[in-house]
C-alpha positions in Angstrom: 132.5 129.0 121.1 129.9 129.9 118.5 130.9 127.0 116.3 130.6 124.7 119.2 127.1 125.9 120.0 126.1 125.4 116.3 127.6 121.9 116.3 125.8 121.0 119.5 122.4 122.2 118.2 120.4 118.9 118.4 118.1 119.8 115.5 120.9 120.8 113.1 118.9 124.0 112.3 121.6 126.5 113.3 124.4 127.6 111.0 127.1 130.2 111.0 129.2 132.1 108.4 132.8 133.3 108.5 133.4 136.4 106.3 130.0 136.0 104.8 130.6 132.4 103.7 128.7 129.6 105.4 131.1 127.6 107.6 129.4 124.2 107.2 132.8 122.4 107.0 133.7 123.8 110.4 130.4 123.0 111.9 129.7 119.5 110.7 131.5 116.7 112.4 132.7 115.3 109.0 132.5 111.7 109.9 133.5 112.1 113.5 130.3 110.7 114.8 129.0 107.2 114.3 125.7 106.9 112.4 122.9 106.5 114.9 119.2 107.2 115.4 118.3 107.9 119.1 114.8 108.2 120.5 114.9 111.1 122.9 112.6 110.9 125.9 109.4 112.7 125.2 110.9 114.2 122.1 112.2 113.7 118.6 114.3 111.1 116.9 117.9 112.4 116.9 119.8 111.4 113.8 123.6 111.8 113.7 126.5 110.7 111.5 125.3 112.0 108.1 122.5 109.4 107.6 120.7 110.5 104.4 117.1 111.4 104.6 115.2 110.6 101.4 111.7 111.7 100.4 109.2 109.4 98.9 110.2 110.6 95.4 113.7 109.2 96.0 115.2 112.7 96.2 116.9 114.2 99.3 114.4 115.6 101.7 114.3 119.4 101.3 115.8 121.4 104.1 116.1 125.0 105.1 119.2 126.8 103.8 122.1 126.1 106.1 120.5 123.1 107.9 122.9 120.3 108.7 122.8 117.1 106.8 125.2 115.6 109.4 122.7 115.7 112.3 119.0 116.6 112.6 115.9 115.8 114.6 112.7 114.1 113.3 109.3 114.7 114.7 107.6 112.0 116.8 104.7 113.9 118.2 103.0 114.5 114.8 102.5 118.2 115.5 105.7 119.7 113.8 105.3 122.8 111.7 108.3 121.6 109.6 107.6 117.9 109.0 109.4 115.6 108.9 111.7 117.6 111.0 111.1 118.5 114.7 110.0 122.1 115.3 109.8 121.8 119.1 106.0 121.4 119.2 106.3 118.4 121.5 107.0 120.9 124.3 103.7 122.7 123.7 101.5 119.7 123.2 102.9 117.9 126.2 104.0 114.9 124.2 105.1 112.0 126.4 106.3 108.5 125.6 103.8 105.8 126.3 104.4 103.9 129.5 105.5 100.3 128.8 
């Protein structure tokens, strides 16, 4: 149940350990999900399927220890405290999608 909750975390920020060892192999979907980028309503871009995120330098974008590389959320509101990743600030700044 815990591993499922970690796998379902939309931002990929959660992790878990078994006997003191990070269980990333059990948490990541290991190719089970197709690569996709979804625009969530009034929220971040949701990236799944292990799409690499590369910094301007050409290196992998740095992430917090334990953060998933299989799925993650990218900021759209411009107010994240962890750019380019979503920190949930869109909830506090009342970010809404433009009306077409």
